[in-house]
Structures are given as C-alpha cells and as structure tokens.
NURO-604855 format. One record per atom (N, C-alpha, C, CB): residue number from 1; atom name; x negated, y negated, z. Coordinates in pm, 1 decimal. Last residue first. Glycine has a CB too. Layout:
  num  atome         X         Y         Z
  NUM     CA         X         Y         Z
...
***
This chain:
  num  atome         X         Y         Z
   78      N    -866.1   -1288.0    1056.7
   78     CA    -845.7   -1298.0     910.1
   78      C    -929.4   -1407.6     848.7
   78     CB    -698.7   -1323.1     877.8
   77      N    -869.6   -1279.3    1327.0
   77     CA    -972.3   -1201.3    1256.9
   77      C    -959.3   -1210.4    1105.2
   77     CB    -965.0   -1055.9    1299.7
   76      N    -649.3   -1417.1    1415.6
   76     CA    -781.5   -1470.5    1450.7
   76      C    -894.9   -1400.8    1375.6
   76     CB    -804.4   -1457.3    1600.2
   75      N    -427.4   -1267.6    1358.1
   75     CA    -461.4   -1376.6    1266.1
   75      C    -599.5   -1434.3    1294.3
   75     CB    -357.2   -1487.0    1274.9
   74      N    -380.8   -1099.6    1574.9
   74     CA    -455.2   -1047.3    1460.8
   74      C    -499.5   -1155.5    1364.1
   74     CB    -371.9    -946.6    1387.7
   73      N    -224.5   -1170.5    1790.4
   73     CA    -352.8   -1238.4    1773.6
   73      C    -434.2   -1191.0    1655.7
   73     CB    -432.9   -1222.4    1895.5
   72      N      18.4   -1058.4    1778.8
   72     CA     -74.5    -996.1    1873.5
   72      C    -213.8   -1059.5    1863.5
   72     CB     -83.2    -844.1    1847.8
   71      N     353.1   -1158.6    1723.9
   71     CA     210.3   -1189.6    1713.2
   71      C     130.4   -1115.9    1820.7
   71     CB     187.2   -1341.6    1724.8
   70      N     608.8    -917.5    1636.6
   70     CA     552.0   -1025.0    1717.5
   70      C     401.0   -1038.5    1702.0
   70     CB     585.5   -1002.7    1861.9
   69      N     760.5    -710.7    1533.2
   69     CA     746.2    -832.2    1453.0
   69      C     674.0    -946.0    1524.1
   69     CB     880.6    -879.3    1410.7
   68      N     445.9    -539.5    1533.9
   68     CA     551.2    -611.6    1461.7
   68      C     685.1    -605.2    1535.9
   68     CB     567.0    -554.1    1320.4
   67      N     174.5    -512.3    1640.8
   67     CA     294.9    -506.1    1724.0
   67      C     411.1    -579.2    1656.1
   67     CB     267.4    -567.1    1863.5
   66      N     -34.5    -565.7    1489.8
   66     CA     -20.4    -423.4    1523.5
   66      C     105.5    -401.9    1606.9
   66     CB    -145.4    -372.1    1600.2
   65      N      -8.0    -805.9    1223.6
   65     CA       4.3    -766.2    1363.1
   65      C      13.9    -614.4    1378.8
   65     CB     125.8    -832.4    1425.3
   64      N     -14.4    -920.1     975.5
   64     CA    -112.8    -815.9    1003.2
   64      C    -108.1    -765.3    1147.2
   64     CB    -250.5    -867.5     972.9
   63      N     134.8   -1144.6     921.7
   63     CA     186.0   -1015.9     873.1
   63      C      87.6    -900.7     891.8
   63     CB     221.5   -1027.3     727.2
   62      N     102.9   -1397.5    1016.2
   62     CA      -0.7   -1346.8     925.0
   62      C      36.1   -1212.4     863.1
   62     CB    -132.5   -1333.6     998.8
   61      N     306.9   -1450.0    1192.8
   61     CA     304.2   -1524.4    1067.7
   61      C     203.8   -1470.3     967.9
   61     CB     274.3   -1667.6    1094.9
   60      N     518.0   -1294.0    1428.0
   60     CA     392.3   -1289.0    1353.5
   60      C     405.1   -1364.2    1221.1
   60     CB     350.5   -1143.1    1328.0
   59      N     691.5   -1493.5    1661.2
   59     CA     700.3   -1402.5    1547.2
   59      C     569.5   -1408.5    1468.9
   59     CB     821.5   -1438.4    1455.6
   58      N     730.2   -1542.9    1969.0
   58     CA     618.6   -1570.6    1878.6
   58      C     618.3   -1465.1    1768.6
   58     CB     482.1   -1572.1    1955.3
   57      N    1023.6   -1686.1    2120.0
   57     CA     948.6   -1571.6    2068.4
   57      C     839.6   -1617.7    1972.3
   57     CB    1042.8   -1472.5    1998.2
   56      N    1219.6   -1772.0    2378.7
   56     CA    1119.7   -1828.6    2289.8
   56      C    1027.3   -1714.7    2249.2
   56     CB    1040.5   -1946.5    2358.0
   55      N    1559.9   -1651.1    2389.9
   55     CA    1420.5   -1648.7    2433.7
   55      C    1333.4   -1723.0    2333.3
   55     CB    1370.8   -1503.3    2451.2
   54      N    1875.0   -1519.1    2471.7
   54     CA    1800.9   -1633.8    2419.1
   54      C    1659.6   -1634.4    2477.2
   54     CB    1874.1   -1766.9    2451.9
   53      N    1893.5   -1163.1    2439.0
   53     CA    1917.0   -1286.3    2514.4
   53      C    1829.1   -1396.4    2458.0
   53     CB    1889.1   -1265.9    2665.9
   52      N    1850.3    -971.3    2245.7
   52     CA    1965.7    -955.1    2334.1
   52      C    1994.4   -1077.9    2420.2
   52     CB    1944.5    -836.4    2423.1
   51      N    1772.4    -927.1    1918.4
   51     CA    1742.5   -1013.7    2032.4
   51      C    1866.6   -1011.5    2120.1
   51     CB    1704.0   -1161.8    1987.6
   50      N    1660.7    -669.5    1715.4
   50     CA    1775.0    -723.6    1788.9
   50      C    1725.9    -804.3    1908.7
   50     CB    1869.7    -610.0    1835.3
   49      N    1515.2    -648.0    1400.9
   49     CA    1489.0    -666.1    1543.8
   49      C    1611.0    -730.9    1608.1
   49     CB    1361.1    -752.7    1567.5
   48      N    1398.6    -481.2    1113.5
   48     CA    1513.1    -526.8    1191.1
   48      C    1474.4    -537.5    1338.5
   48     CB    1633.4    -430.9    1172.9
   47      N    1164.9    -574.6     880.2
   47     CA    1183.0    -502.4    1005.5
   47      C    1299.9    -563.4    1081.4
   47     CB    1053.6    -505.7    1091.1
   46      N    1164.9    -529.0     521.0
   46     CA    1172.7    -610.0     642.7
   46      C    1198.0    -522.0     764.4
   46     CB    1283.3    -716.0     630.1
   45      N     919.5    -355.4     330.5
   45     CA    1058.4    -365.3     375.5
   45      C    1060.5    -449.9     502.2
   45     CB    1121.2    -223.1     400.9
   44      N     705.2    -319.2      44.7
   44     CA     736.3    -374.0     176.8
   44      C     885.9    -373.3     204.2
   44     CB     682.4    -515.7     189.1
   43      N     644.2    -253.7    -209.4
   43     CA     655.6    -141.8    -115.3
   43      C     694.4    -189.1      25.1
   43     CB     523.7     -64.5    -109.3
   42      N     851.5    -454.3    -430.8
   42     CA     725.7    -421.9    -364.3
   42      C     748.9    -301.4    -272.5
   42     CB     671.1    -545.0    -283.5
   41      N    1099.6    -514.3    -520.5
   41     CA    1002.6    -474.3    -621.1
   41      C     865.9    -443.8    -562.7
   41     CB     989.9    -581.4    -724.5
   40      N    1161.3    -758.8    -276.9
   40     CA    1217.9    -667.0    -377.3
   40      C    1117.1    -641.7    -487.8
   40     CB    1348.9    -723.9    -436.7
   39      N    1076.3    -951.2    -104.0
   39     CA     998.1    -827.1    -109.9
   39      C    1046.4    -732.4    -219.9
   39     CB    1003.8    -756.1      24.3
   38      N    1257.7   -1156.9     -85.4
   38     CA    1145.0   -1174.5    -177.6
   38      C    1060.6   -1048.5    -192.9
   38     CB    1057.4   -1288.1    -130.3
   37      N    1462.9   -1157.4      99.1
   37     CA    1473.0   -1064.8     -13.3
   37      C    1357.0   -1073.1    -110.9
   37     CB    1599.4   -1089.5     -86.5
   36      N    1407.3   -1309.3     311.9
   36     CA    1504.1   -1366.7     218.8
   36      C    1518.8   -1279.9      94.1
   36     CB    1462.2   -1508.7     179.5
   35      N    1325.6   -1253.2     655.0
   35     CA    1336.7   -1203.0     518.0
   35      C    1441.2   -1279.8     437.3
   35     CB    1371.3   -1054.8     519.3
   34      N    1151.0   -1493.9     863.7
   34     CA    1256.2   -1397.8     834.0
   34      C    1265.2   -1366.1     685.0
   34     CB    1389.0   -1450.0     883.2
   33      N     997.1   -1694.9     961.1
   33     CA     937.6   -1561.5     955.5
   33      C    1036.2   -1452.5     914.9
   33     CB     878.5   -1527.5    1088.5
   32      N    1047.2   -1802.3     622.0
   32     CA     960.8   -1745.1     725.4
   32      C    1006.6   -1784.7     865.3
   32     CB     816.5   -1789.3     703.9
   31      N    1185.3   -1817.6     379.4
   31     CA    1256.9   -1842.1     505.0
   31      C    1178.3   -1783.3     621.8
   31     CB    1399.8   -1781.5     499.9
   30      N    1066.6   -1727.3     159.9
   30     CA    1071.0   -1872.3     173.2
   30      C    1138.8   -1915.0     301.7
   30     CB    1142.1   -1933.5      55.0
   29      N     858.0   -1440.0     179.2
   29     CA     986.3   -1505.7     203.7
   29      C     970.5   -1657.5     212.9
   29     CB    1049.7   -1451.8     332.1
   28      N     616.6   -1306.5     163.6
   28     CA     660.1   -1385.1      47.7
   28      C     789.0   -1464.4      69.9
   28     CB     678.8   -1294.2     -69.0
   27      N     540.3   -1130.1     360.0
   27     CA     480.9   -1262.6     361.9
   27      C     527.8   -1354.1     250.8
   27     CB     335.0   -1250.4     355.1
   26      N     640.9    -877.6     412.2
   26     CA     558.4    -896.8     292.4
   26      C     485.8   -1030.8     289.6
   26     CB     644.1    -884.6     169.5
   25      N     806.1    -874.3     630.0
   25     CA     680.8    -799.0     641.0
   25      C     586.7    -824.6     523.1
   25     CB     710.6    -650.4     651.0
   24      N    1026.4   -1075.7     802.8
   24     CA     959.3   -1057.4     674.4
   24      C     825.7    -986.5     696.2
   24     CB     938.2   -1193.7     603.1
   23      N    1271.4    -947.6    1016.0
   23     CA    1138.8   -1009.1    1006.0
   23      C    1076.7    -974.7     871.4
   23     CB    1046.8    -962.1    1122.0
   22      N    1590.5   -1006.3    1069.1
   22     CA    1510.0    -924.6     978.0
   22      C    1379.2    -998.3     954.0
   22     CB    1585.6    -896.6     842.2
   21      N    1787.8    -992.6    1365.3
   21     CA    1698.6   -1065.4    1276.2
   21      C    1620.9    -965.6    1190.7
   21     CB    1601.9   -1156.7    1356.6
   20      N    2081.5   -1025.1    1545.5
   20     CA    1996.1    -933.8    1470.2
   20      C    1917.7   -1014.3    1367.8
   20     CB    2079.9    -821.9    1401.1
   19      N    2101.5   -1202.1    1862.1
   19     CA    2148.7   -1160.6    1730.9
   19      C    2052.2   -1062.5    1668.0
   19     CB    2167.9   -1281.1    1640.2
   18      N    2049.9   -1490.2    2066.4
   18     CA    2081.9   -1348.0    2053.7
   18      C    2138.0   -1317.3    1914.2
   18     CB    2183.0   -1305.7    2162.7
   17      N    1812.2   -1733.7    1936.5
   17     CA    1941.9   -1698.2    1993.5
   17      C    1963.3   -1546.8    1982.5
   17     CB    2056.7   -1775.3    1921.9
   16      N    1491.3   -1847.4    2004.7
   16     CA    1573.4   -1755.4    1926.5
   16      C    1700.0   -1718.0    2002.5
   16     CB    1493.9   -1629.4    1891.0
   15      N    1257.9   -2080.6    1948.7
   15     CA    1361.6   -2047.1    2044.6
   15      C    1467.0   -1969.7    1964.6
   15     CB    1422.3   -2177.2    2116.2
   14      N     950.6   -1974.6    1804.8
   14     CA    1085.2   -2027.0    1789.8
   14      C    1172.9   -1988.3    1907.2
   14     CB    1146.7   -1977.9    1660.8
   13      N     654.2   -1977.4    1645.1
   13     CA     709.2   -1979.0    1780.3
   13      C     844.4   -2049.7    1772.8
   13     CB     611.7   -2050.6    1882.5
   12      N     494.3   -1794.5    1434.3
   12     CA     609.9   -1882.7    1426.6
   12      C     674.2   -1876.5    1564.8
   12     CB     711.6   -1840.1    1310.3
   11      N     133.6   -1779.3    1478.0
   11     CA     270.1   -1728.7    1491.4
   11      C     373.8   -1837.3    1464.5
   11     CB     291.0   -1670.6    1630.6
   10      N    -102.6   -1825.4    1209.5
   10     CA     -57.6   -1852.9    1345.7
   10      C      84.7   -1798.5    1356.4
   10     CB     -64.1   -2007.9    1380.2
    9      N    -163.2   -1851.8     935.8
    9     CA    -256.6   -1789.6    1030.3
    9      C    -228.5   -1833.1    1173.3
    9     CB    -400.6   -1824.1     993.1
    8      N     115.2   -1763.6     725.0
    8     CA      35.7   -1863.5     797.0
    8      C     -50.6   -1791.3     899.2
    8     CB     127.0   -1970.4     866.4
    7      N     153.6   -1556.0     541.4
    7     CA     241.7   -1672.5     538.7
    7      C     176.2   -1790.1     610.0
    7     CB     377.6   -1639.5     603.4
    6      N     -35.0   -1354.3     349.2
    6     CA     -40.8   -1425.7     476.8
    6      C      45.7   -1551.2     464.3
    6     CB    -189.4   -1462.5     515.8
    5      N     105.5   -1067.9     201.7
    5     CA      62.8   -1206.4     182.9
    5      C      64.7   -1275.7     318.9
    5     CB     155.0   -1281.1      79.9
    4      N     -12.5    -738.0     289.8
    4     CA      90.1    -841.6     281.0
    4      C      27.4    -978.0     256.3
    4     CB     174.4    -844.7     408.7
    3      N    -198.4    -516.8      76.6
    3     CA    -189.2    -599.6     196.6
    3      C     -77.5    -701.0     179.7
    3     CB    -323.6    -670.7     225.5
    2      N     -48.0    -224.0     -74.2
    2     CA    -119.9    -350.5     -79.9
    2      C    -106.3    -424.5      52.2
    2     CB     -68.2    -437.4    -195.7
    1      N     -83.8     117.8       0.0
    1     CA       0.0       0.0       0.0
    1      C     -88.4    -124.3       0.0
    1     CB      95.4       0.3     121.4
***
C-alpha cells in the first residue's frame, strides 16, 4: 500500500461533539481531519470513530499515527 498524503505535520485539535466521525486515512480530504470521499479509487478507507461525550481531541493530521485516529507524535519524525 502507498503511503498516505500528509495533510499537515501537526494534529487537528478540535472540540468535538458526541457523534460518529469518519477520520480521513488517505490525507486527500478537503474536510480534514474527516473524510469527504477523496480516497475513492485508492486502497485507503476512512476510520469510523464514535465520540460519546463532548471532548477536545487531537485528530492525527500526518496520517502516520500508530494510534488512529488520534495523534501519537509520529509527525515529529516525518
């Protein structure tokens, strides 16, 4: 599988309401950090994540995290 496109070399830190979110794994979405369908035709698929209570979350922006969909600092090595 090809490497994902790096959307940004830092997390997307957002106050997130409860709900179901689809994290972009390919890095091509125009609605980062969430999927807008730009992965179609690639081997990438978005990752579904349910948020049960309002929280400030650090969604991975580099798409190289070992703990998807959240930032683990992997962007520091890119």
